[in-house]
C-alpha positions as CSV (number, residue, x, y, z in Angstrom):
1,M,3.9,109.9,138.9
2,S,5.8,111.8,141.5
3,I,6.5,110.4,145.0
4,L,4.1,112.9,146.5
5,E,1.3,111.9,144.2
6,D,1.9,108.2,144.8
7,L,1.8,108.8,148.6
8,R,-1.4,110.8,148.3
9,N,-3.1,108.0,146.3
10,K,-2.0,105.5,149.0
11,L,-3.3,107.8,151.7
12,K,-6.6,108.1,149.9
13,D,-6.8,104.2,149.7
14,A,-6.0,103.9,153.4
15,M,-8.6,106.5,154.3
16,I,-11.3,104.6,152.3
17,A,-10.2,101.4,153.9
18,K,-10.5,103.1,157.3
19,D,-7.0,101.9,158.3
20,E,-6.2,104.4,161.0
21,I,-2.6,103.5,161.6
22,R,-1.7,103.4,157.8
23,T,-3.5,106.7,157.4
24,R,-1.6,108.3,160.2
25,V,1.8,107.0,158.8
26,L,1.0,108.1,155.3
27,R,-0.1,111.6,156.4
28,L,3.2,111.9,158.2
29,L,5.1,110.9,155.1
30,V,3.1,113.3,152.9
31,S,3.8,116.1,155.3
32,A,7.5,115.3,155.5
33,V,7.8,115.2,151.7
34,K,5.9,118.5,151.3
35,N,8.0,120.1,154.0
36,F,11.2,118.9,152.2
37,E,10.0,120.2,148.8
38,V,9.0,123.6,150.2
39,E,12.3,123.9,152.1
40,K,14.5,122.8,149.1
41,I,12.3,124.4,146.4
42,K,12.5,121.2,144.3
43,Q,10.8,117.9,143.8
44,I,12.1,115.2,146.1
45,S,14.3,112.4,144.6
46,E,14.1,108.7,145.4
47,E,17.3,108.9,147.5
48,E,16.0,111.9,149.5
49,F,12.7,110.1,150.1
50,D,14.5,107.0,151.2
51,A,16.5,109.1,153.7
52,I,13.2,110.6,155.1
53,V,11.7,107.1,155.5
54,K,14.8,105.8,157.2
55,K,14.8,108.7,159.6
56,Q,11.2,107.9,160.5
57,I,12.1,104.2,160.9
58,R,15.0,105.2,163.3
59,E,12.6,107.4,165.3
60,R,10.1,104.5,165.6
61,E,12.8,102.0,166.7
62,E,13.9,104.5,169.4
63,A,10.4,105.0,170.6
64,I,9.8,101.3,170.8
65,E,12.9,100.9,172.9
66,D,11.8,103.8,175.2
67,F,8.3,102.5,175.6
68,T,9.5,99.0,176.3
69,K,11.9,100.4,179.0
70,G,9.1,102.5,180.4
71,N,6.8,99.5,180.7
72,R,4.3,100.8,178.1
73,P,3.7,97.7,175.8
74,D,0.5,99.3,174.4
75,L,2.4,102.3,173.0
76,A,5.3,100.1,171.9
77,E,2.9,97.9,169.9
78,E,1.5,101.0,168.1
79,E,5.0,102.1,167.2
80,K,5.8,98.6,165.9
81,K,2.7,98.7,163.6
82,E,3.8,102.1,162.3
83,L,7.3,100.7,161.8
84,E,6.1,97.9,159.7
85,I,4.2,100.3,157.4
86,L,7.3,102.5,157.1
87,K,9.5,99.6,156.2
88,E,7.3,99.0,153.1
89,F,8.6,102.3,151.7
90,A,12.3,101.9,152.5
91,K,14.7,100.5,150.1
92,P,16.2,97.2,151.3
93,E,19.7,97.5,152.8
94,L,22.6,95.3,151.7
95,S,23.1,92.0,153.5
96,D,26.0,91.5,155.9
97,E,27.7,89.3,153.3
98,E,27.6,91.9,150.6
99,I,28.9,94.6,153.0
100,E,31.7,92.3,154.2
101,K,32.7,91.6,150.6
102,I,32.9,95.4,149.7
103,V,34.6,96.3,153.0
104,S,37.3,93.6,152.7
105,G,38.0,94.8,149.1
106,K,38.4,98.4,150.3
107,I,40.7,97.3,153.1
108,K,43.0,95.5,150.6
109,E,42.7,98.4,148.1
110,M,43.7,101.0,150.7
111,G,46.3,98.8,152.4
112,I,44.8,99.1,155.8
113,S,46.3,96.7,158.4
114,S,45.0,97.8,161.8
115,S,41.9,99.1,163.4
116,K,43.8,102.4,164.2
117,E,43.1,103.5,160.6
118,I,39.3,102.7,160.8
119,G,38.4,106.4,160.6
120,K,40.1,106.8,157.2
121,L,38.4,103.6,156.0
122,M,35.0,104.6,157.2
123,G,35.2,108.0,155.4
124,V,35.7,106.1,152.1
125,L,33.2,103.4,152.9
126,M,30.3,105.6,153.9
127,K,30.4,107.5,150.6
128,E,30.0,104.1,148.9
129,F,27.3,102.8,151.3
130,K,25.2,105.9,151.6
131,G,21.6,104.8,151.6
132,K,22.5,101.2,151.2
133,A,23.6,100.3,154.8
134,S,23.7,101.9,158.2
135,G,27.0,103.3,159.4
136,D,26.8,101.1,162.6
137,R,26.6,97.9,160.5
138,V,29.4,98.9,158.2
139,K,31.6,99.9,161.2
140,A,31.0,96.7,163.0
141,I,31.9,94.6,160.0
142,A,35.0,96.7,159.3
143,E,36.1,96.3,162.9
144,K,35.5,92.5,162.8
145,L,37.6,92.3,159.6
146,L,40.5,94.3,161.0
147,K,40.9,92.2,164.2
């Protein structure tokens, strides 16, 4: 079963259950997947779907922050509910301990001794961590290890 078919089945279940928030989120995901497939003229892969979901998660997190700053707790709460549903579809990221282990190994392998070379290190690391951890987390851990 393709990702799109699976999403459509989950959407149908949400509609039958009359779960408005879940229905709205699933419609958004179905639309994003269909747009991707039309644009790329190919069926979406697991990695590409995960990237779409993570983009949607980032958008929700930013919206929650903006609504909280704007003193709109009602809208922030809606976004939090959508965020929880989206997280069900995202692949889990690596833990900080796992990231630290890989980063320290790369630092030793590349012979990097100061934070001045972090750009070179990050270029190598992000190829390895693509879809497994956010760049911000990886960079923070790398900076901590290079201090």
